[in-house]
N, C-alpha and C positions, 0 to 999 in steps of 0.2 A: 784386092787382097785383104782378108780378114785377119786381124792380129789380136790375140789375147795378150794384153799388156801386163799381166800379173798372174803368175802361177809358181808353184814351188815343187821341188823334189826334196826328199830327205831320207835318211837312214838313221833312226834313233840309236842304233848301236854305236854310232860314231861318238856319241856322248856329249855333244855341244849344244843340244837344244834344250836350254834350261827352262824355257817357258812351257814345255809340252807336259800335259798331265800324264803321269805314268799310268799305264794300263788303259788309257782312253781307247775305246774300240774303234774310233774313227781315226784319230790322229796318230796314236802310238803304233805305227807300222811303217814299213818301207813303202815309199812312193817313187817310182822311177819312170823313165821315158816309156817303157812298154806298157805302163798302167794308164797312160794318157793318150797315146797315139791314136788308137781306135776311136776314142771320143771326138778327137779333133777332126778326123776324117769324116765321121758321121755328121758333124756340125759344120763342115766346110770351112773350118778354121785353118788358115794357111801357115801360121807361125805363131810363136809365143815369145814372151820376155820372162826369163827365169829369174826370180827374186830371192835374195837371201832369207834365211829363216833361222840363222844362228850367228852369234856375235864372235865369229872367228874368221881370220883369213884363210885358214885351212878349209873351211866350208866353201869359200869363194873359189879356191883352187879345185875343189871337188866338183862344184857347179860347172866350171869352165871345162873340165874333162867330160862331163855329161853333154855339154853343148857341143863339144868337138865331135862327139859321136852321134848327135841327133841334129839332122838337117832342119827339123821344125823349129828348134830353138834358135831364134834370131839374134838375141841379146841376153846379156847377164848383168844383173845389178847385184853387186857384192857388198862386202863390209871391210872397213879398216877401223882401227882403234883411234878415235878422235882424241883421246887422252894421251896418245903417244906420237908426238910430232915426227918421230923417225919414220912413221908409216907413210909419210909423203913419198919415200923411195918405193914403197910398195905400190902406190898409185902410179908413179911414174913407170914402173915395170909392167903392171897389169894393163895399162892403157894401150900397150902395143899389141895386146891380143884382140883380134878383129871383132870378137863378140863381147868383149867387156865394155860396158857403157857407163857405169857409175857405181855409186854406193848408197846404202841405206843404214845409217845408224839406227839402232832400235830404241828410239827416244820414247815410245809409248811404254816401255818397260823400265825406264829410269825413274826412280822415286822422286828425284829432284826436278820439279816442273821447269825450273830456270836453268837446267843443265846446258841447254844450247846457247845461253848468254854468257857462259863462263869464258873468261879470257884465255884459258889454256886450250880450249877446243876450237878457237876461231881460225887456226891455221887450216883446219880441215875444210871449212867452207871456202876459204880463200884459195886453197889448192884445187878444189873442184872447179872454181871459176877460171883459175889460171890454166888448168890442163884441159878445159873443154869437156869435163865429165859431168854427169848428171847427178842430181841429189833427189832421191825418193824421201819425201817427208812423211814419216810415220808417226802419227800422234792422235790425240783426242781433241774434242773441242776446247778443253782447258789449255791446250798448247797454242791455240789460234793467234793470240796476241803476241806471243814470242816468236812464232813463225813469221808473223808480219814484220817484226823488228829485224830478224835475220835476213829475210828476203830483200828488205829495202836496204840493208847494209851491204848486200852482195847482189846488185842488180844483174850482174853478168852471169850469175850461177843459174843453170838451167834446172828448174825445180818442177816436180810433179807432186801434188798432194794425194797421198795414198788413201784410198777407201773413203773419199770425201771427208777425211779426218773423223770417221766414225761417229756420226751423229747418233744420239741416243733415241733411236726410232721407237724402242720399247716405252720410252717416257716422252710422249708427244708435247708435254709442257716445256720441254727444252728446245723445241723447234726454233723459237724466236732468237734465242742466244746463238745457236749454231748458224742460223741464216744471216744474221747481222755480221758475225765474224767471217763467214765465207764471202759475203758481199764486199768486205773491205779487202780481203785477199785477192778477190777477182779484180777489183777496181784499182788497187794501189800496187800490185805487182804483175808480173808476166807469167806467173806460175800456171801450169796445166793442172788437171785434176783427173784422178782415176775414178771412173764409175764402176765401182767394184765393192764387194763385201757388204753391201747394204743388207742382204738377207740375214747375216749373222749378227747385225745390230738390232734386228727386230726380234719379237717373240718367236718361240718355236712354230707357232701357227701364223707365220708371216703371210702377208698378202700384198699383191701388186698395188692395191688401192692405198695401203699405208705408205708404200714407197713413193707414190706418185708426187707428193709435194717436195720431197727431197730432190728427186730427179728434175722436176720442173724448175726448181730453184737454180740448180747448177747450170742448167741449159740456158736459163735467162741471164744469169751472171757472167758465166765463163764463155758461153757460145760453143757450138760444136768444134771449132777450130782449136780449142784448148781442152777438149774432153776425150778420154780414151777409156774404152771398156776393158775390164779385166774379170777373170773368173774367180781369182783367189783360190783356185783348186790346189790342194784338197781341202783347205779349211772350209770352203763352201759346203762341203759334205756334212757339216754339223747341222745344216738346215735342209739341203736338198742336193740332188746330183747336178752335175755340170749342165746337162741338157735343160733342166727345168729353169735354172738361173739365166741361161743364155736366151731362152725363149721369152722369159719374163722381161728381160732387158730389152729385147727387140720390141715387145708389146709397149713398154714405157716409152719408147722413142719413135713409135710408129707414125706419129703425127708430124715428124719432121720430114723435110724433103730428102730424097735419095742422096743427093750430094752431101747433105749434113749427116745422114746416117753413115755414109762411107767414111767421113771424117772420124766419127766416134768409134767405128768398128775397125779402123785400120789406119787411115791417113794420119791422124794425129800422132799415133804411136810411132809409125814409120818416121815421121818428121822429127819428133822429139828425140828418139833414141838413135836416129840416123841408122835405121836398119837396112 
């Protein structure tokens, strides 16, 4: 089974995608299941994990509705307000939906880099661990040290680091800082990592060759058992179409054994999200 561990659907008219550039020809449009299903069939992708893109519980409910109507959506990663402890009740309710898997606070968009260390949001991490839900860690290299602190504080929380924590591939002089931080996260925590969104962290004229050091590093440090591939569709369309990124990813991992490749392109996601 091939699983795309990270894709999105949205309708900008809902009004809760604050990050989205208005009028952007790629992003500022409706994306739904009918826009993706043909591409999945063409690439023999059997299922996906649908991930939040708006900081509202309403969007989570919207995604669960789409998942109910789409057999290929195997899991949903939603959102709750970590600044509102009463949202634990929302987690307790949503976890009974068979496709609800966990949440992703939009940490990359929060100006305070130390937000995740605040006392008033700790209940959220603790609740995920208590309820057996997953945590998608969305951030940048500047967040690595704080993610390490949080993950060591809650070792029972199932965590996946989204998009390799967005290394600055367009600025190769930053590689060492990112690589050292990722090595610590791999060695000192049990977190998994998403092999996704790398093309959008490179220049528009991205290349497989420039991505290779980053992929090689996560394979070396995390191992295929903790890596899952994701398309980050439709955001990936800022650089290329789904097919081109999928084929580039397969090229980047072609030297691995077939069992290791099957872990990256399906097994790890199935196990982590209990699909």
